[in-house]
C-alpha positions in Angstrom: 15.7 -10.9 4.4 15.1 -14.1 2.4 12.3 -15.3 0.0 10.3 -18.5 0.4 13.1 -20.3 -1.2 15.6 -19.1 1.3 17.3 -17.0 -1.3 18.5 -13.6 -0.1 16.5 -10.7 -1.4 17.8 -7.4 -2.6 16.2 -4.1 -1.4 14.1 -3.6 -4.8 12.4 -7.0 -4.8 11.7 -6.7 -1.2 10.0 -3.4 -1.6 8.1 -4.7 -4.6 7.1 -7.8 -2.7 5.8 -5.7 0.3 3.7 -3.5 -2.2 2.2 -6.7 -3.5 1.2 -8.1 -0.3 -0.4 -4.8 0.8 -2.5 -4.7 -2.3 -3.3 -8.6 -2.2 -4.3 -8.1 1.5 -7.1 -5.7 0.5 -8.7 -8.3 -1.8 -8.3 -11.2 0.7 -9.9 -9.1 3.4 -12.7 -8.1 1.1 -13.4 -11.8 0.3 -13.5 -12.6 4.1 -16.0 -9.7 4.7 -18.2 -11.1 1.8 -18.1 -14.6 3.3 -19.1 -13.2 6.8 -21.8 -11.1 5.2 -23.3 -14.3 3.5 -23.0 -16.0 6.9 -25.0 -13.0 8.4 -27.8 -13.6 5.8 -28.1 -17.4 6.4 -28.0 -16.9 10.1 -30.8 -14.2 9.9 -32.9 -16.4 7.6 -32.6 -19.3 10.0 -33.4 -17.3 12.9 -36.5 -15.8 11.3 -37.5 -19.4 10.5 -36.9 -20.7 13.9 -38.9 -17.7 15.2 -41.8 -18.4 12.9 -41.9 -22.1 14.3 -41.5 -21.0 17.8 -44.4 -18.6 17.7 -46.8 -21.6 17.0 -45.3 -23.5 20.1 -47.5 -23.5 23.3 -44.9 -22.4 25.8 -44.4 -18.6 26.5 -40.8 -18.8 26.7 -38.3 -18.3 23.6 -36.9 -21.7 22.7 -34.6 -20.4 20.0 -32.2 -17.6 20.8 -32.0 -14.5 18.5 -28.7 -14.7 17.1 -28.8 -12.2 14.3 -26.5 -9.8 16.2 -23.5 -11.9 15.8 -22.6 -10.8 12.4 -24.3 -7.3 12.1 -20.6 -5.8 12.1 -20.1 -7.3 8.7 -21.4 -5.0 5.6 -19.8 -6.0 2.5 -19.1 -2.2 1.3 -16.3 -2.7 -1.2 -15.2 0.9 -1.2 -14.9 0.9 2.7 -13.0 -2.5 3.0 -10.6 -1.4 0.2 -10.0 2.2 1.8 -9.5 0.8 5.4 -5.7 0.5 6.1 -5.6 -1.3 9.4 -8.1 -4.1 10.8 -8.2 -5.1 14.4 
């Protein structure tokens, strides 16, 4: 095994690096979930505004699809994200 500088790594630094990456991954995934949750809020707001405009339209058919369901899986619950070990 070697590091990013192509230097051979001993067992102890390799174990420490793996632990550091495991800890950093939790925070990176939490940042990603927070970003997706913000996109969910923006998408919901845009859909609500589009539906409000669409209600005033004369046609009976919906002209704007309801896209709120796209990001419903993303809830920025910090404890849940930090506790989860594996993400699909």
